[in-house]
Steps between C-alpha positions, in 0.01 A plus 500: 500500500847651508597853406811572288682823569728717289807332649367158400403349834155380595401414856208394712540619858273398790219410263512835319637570157797727545498819298759599248849635556604757243728801455373824646317727257477878534130461587597286803702767679222653708379153607858405592537815708172426684611141558837607644340763725259238636762225540761701693469716812615816318508627144880454482485196270258673262736799485795262448334344195415842357858622543653180358282545191585871471873434536495222239605236753181289486598205282219250543158574646241223505139498615264225603152559359176331598168592342662812355631624837867536596534279809879473516816675388875441501776730382859414411738796475854544376779477759801730471714209624548224426458571132230304320305433822157608619326584827159346563288760678226554570272199485136553596181294484151625584399388849207288382724317251786407732590138581380388157838492329470835322820642649691182423377501141608863459849425634538185290388677183733791570800276568428298188483809285809656661698187424375485140596865454857428614500650849766337716352523851227638726507628857206547732442648843220294651404194700787255435280197576242607239754590227704182559247300293621688191868435574588825678775443757689729740824331390455646151556854635727415794792741529345754263468848651147641499304754705237224524741229623347267755304178523221616268735572206533197274601438142458262211759457225326440169833419335840389632664795678181703466537666838876541520635828626592692811169683542132522414398837362128563470351765275499849661122484557556249783685761706170679559349202684 
């Protein structure tokens, strides 16, 4: 049996029916905060998400749900530059649900929705080898000034010229990390 999620994808992963991927609801926020605090060594990512929401910079927040429990979360926030581009951060999956494709499904669903909504590009600071499967490349942000410049900063143009510009400007909440 396959499960259909709110984004329209169904999947069977390692013999288990994958849960649904859907937009975050207000009732999910405490579970998301607990997930982020468990997934990262400090509470910085949980505070980042709270501030991005409060500042109005959280554009797309998706959760993975299994048996009614939030087991994964991804947030896409508005970049100051380039215009019409997003930052993917953070991405978290509950420890007992990792290596089952949950994180990949969250990223794929988020990228699909971002593209459908007309966003031009996405940048991420993370493991380049892992994000490469979605099309993220260091070349996409090469030459763009960023306080996060380095080998872990990659980008994906969702439209031609989607990541053009001299710099990458994250939302102010990122400065607190």
